[in-house]
N, C-alpha and C positions, 0 to 999 in steps of 0.2 A: 353125037350121043343122042338117043331118043329121048324127048322131053319128059316122057313118062318115068325115066331113070332119073333125071334131075328131081323131078317131083317126089319119087319115092326116097331118095337121099335127104331131101329137106324135111319131109315129114319125119323120117326116122331120126334125124339129128334133133328136131325139135322135142321128140318123145324121150330120146336119150338125154337131153339137157333137163327136163322136168324130172326124170327119174334119178338123175345124178344129185340134182340140187336138193331136192325134198327128201330123198330117202337114202341113196347109197353113200353118198359123201358123209352125212352125219352118222349113219350106222356104223360105217368102217372106222371113223375116226373116233367115235364114243364106244366102240366095242370093248367089253370087259371092264368098263370103268365102274359100273354098279358093283360088280364082284370086288373090286378093289376097295371101294368105300365100306362095303360090308365087311370085308376082311381086315379093315384097319389099315390098309396100306396106301394112305393117302399120298406118301411122297413118291409113289410109283404112277401116279396119274400125270400125263404129258400135259405141258401148257398148251398144246394144240387142242387136246381134248376139251380141256377147261374153256378155251376160247370158243371152240364150235357150240358147246353147250351154251355158253352166255349169248352168243349170237342167235341160236335157233330159238331160245326160249324167250326171247323179247314179244311181250305181249301176250305170252301163254298163262294160263290160269296157275295161280301159286294158292296154297292153303291159307287160310284166314289166320293160322297159328305161325306163319312164317313171318319174321320180321322184314319190314319193308326194305331196309338198308341191304339185306340178303338177296332181294329179288334179282334176277339175271346174274347172279355172281355165284358160280358153283362152289368155289372154296368158302365163301361166307355161308351158303346152304349146309355145307357139310359142317362147318364150326357150330351152326346153330341146330344141328340135328334135325333139318327140315326133310320133308318130304322130296325125294328127287325123283324125277322121271328121265326117260331117255331124250336123246336130242332131235330124232327124225320127227317128221310130220305125224300128227295124230290123225288116224284114218276113220275111228268110229268114236262118238262120245255117247256115255250112258251116264244117266243120272239117277238117283234113288231117293224118294222123298220119304222120310221116317217121321212119324208123328212126334217123337221127343226131341227132334233136331230143330232148333230155332230157324225160323225163316228169315230172319234178318242175316244170319250168316251163310245160309245155304237157300236163297230164294227160289232156285230151280232144282234144288235136291243137291245130294251129295255128288260132285262130277267125277267121273273116271275116264280116261281116254285111252282107246287100244292103239297100239302102233305096231309095225312089222317086229320090232325087235323088244318089245316091252309094254309098260304101261305108264301113266302119268296121272296127276291128279290127287284125290283124297285116297288112295290106294288102302291106307291104313284103316280109315274110317269104314270104307267098303268091305274090308276084311272082317271088321267088328260084327258088322251086320250079317255077312256071310255065317260067321261063327254062331249067331243068334238062331238062324234058321237051319243050321246043320250042313252048311255047304263048305266046302274046302276054300282056303285063302287063294286069292287070285293067281299067286306065283306057281301055284300047283299046275295050272293049266299051261299050255303052249310052251312047254319047255322045249320040245324039239323044233317048233317053228323059229323061236327065238334064237336058239343055238345056230341054226343053219340059215337065217335070214340074211346077214351080210354076205355070205359065200355064194348063195343063190342069186342075189341082186348084182354081185361083181360077175357072175356067170352069164346072167342076163344082159349085163352091160356089154360083154365081150361079144355076144350073139349079135347085139344091135350094131357095134362097131364093125363087125364082120359083113354084116348086111349092107351097111353102107359102102364098105371097100370093094366088096365082090358081088358079082351078079351069079347067084347060085340057087337053083330051085329048093334045094334043102335049106338054106338060109332064109330063104324066102317063107317056107313054112314053118321055121322055127319063130318067126315074127309073129305067129299066132300067140305064143306064149304070153308076150306083153299085152296082145289084144284081150286075153282072157283074166288079167290080173284082178279087176273088180269082181269078178265072178268067184275066182278062186279064193280071195279073201272072204267073200261073203259065205261061201261054202266052209271054209276052215272055222270061220267064226260062229257059224251056226252049229257046227260039231262041237266045237269048244263049249258053247253055251247048253247044249243037249247033255254032254257028259257031266257038267257042273250040276244041272238039274235032275240028274239020274243016278247020281252017286252021292246021296245024302248021308249024314252020320247022326248017331243018338246023341251027340254033345249039344245040340241046339236046345234052346230054351222051350221049344215045343216041336212036335213032331208035324211035319208036312209030307203029303204024297210027292213021288217023283213028278216032275213038270217041266215044260219046254219053256225057258224064259223068251220073252219077246225079242226078237232079232230087230225088228223095225217098227216104230211107233210106241205107243204108250201101253203097258201092262201092269200086272200085279204079282207081287211076291209076299205071300201072307197078307199082313196089313201095310206093306209097302207099296207105293206107287213108282213104277220104272218107266224112265224115257230113254229111248235107244235109237240115235239118228246118225246118219253120217257127218263127218265134218272136212275140214279142208283137204286133208290127206286123200279122201275117198274121191273127191272132185277132181283131185290131180291124178288119180289112178285112171279115171273115165277119160281125162284128156290124153294121157298115155295110150290108152286102149284104142281111142277113136284116130289118133296120129298114126299109131301103129297098123291100124286097119286100112287107113288110106295109102300108107306106104306099100302095104302088102298088094293092095289092088293095082297100085301104079305100077309096080315092078312086074306084076303078073301080065299087067296090059303091055307093058314094054318087051318083055321077053317072048310073049306070043307074036307080037307083031314084026320082031325082028329075028324070030325063029332060033332064039338061044333056048 
């Protein structure tokens, strides 16, 4: 076997492991749980879903109103009516400094984290401020993306497995999909912010002009200061992208030199 074929398989396998551990596995196992919680169907939550959430939420941000004994325990979080996010790795972090919110409770502003399959953090608090300036609540955005997220990643997982198992030009070019993941996320996230900033309502405490919220860096919304930065999940996407790109070039080289 050409050594570049081996390199391609190793790079792709590493990318697949990161994708599976950080995103696909927690997304698939936790899929639909938040809907069950909202519908009061707590007895339908599988023990596996609860264990996965507990594991992946170790060290994650919890609201200051969440009882400490409920941290990292999904069932106790439900019992205490605490803010519950998804299990997958957060990709982007946004925080908003509000003049009337105590610095002691929110030293870096009200934090919200964006995932492939939903949100986590102080979503309720953020929705309160969204309402104040005439914006829709967060759950209005990203319905389609959150619905297809687990299935899209399962399909991507299948593509990567086939890439590792077979030497095929089509599969090689399909590996450009995981290469583009960071860019695809930023494009979708940017559109999501644009839509929110350009679909304002009259229910706000005061009227503001349509605007583009800051995608990266610090910005302003009315009298609020916003901070928008990548977090651990985005850096993992970059790692998946680079490994997939190396796998693409390695297999291209091997196929060219072996005449396949």
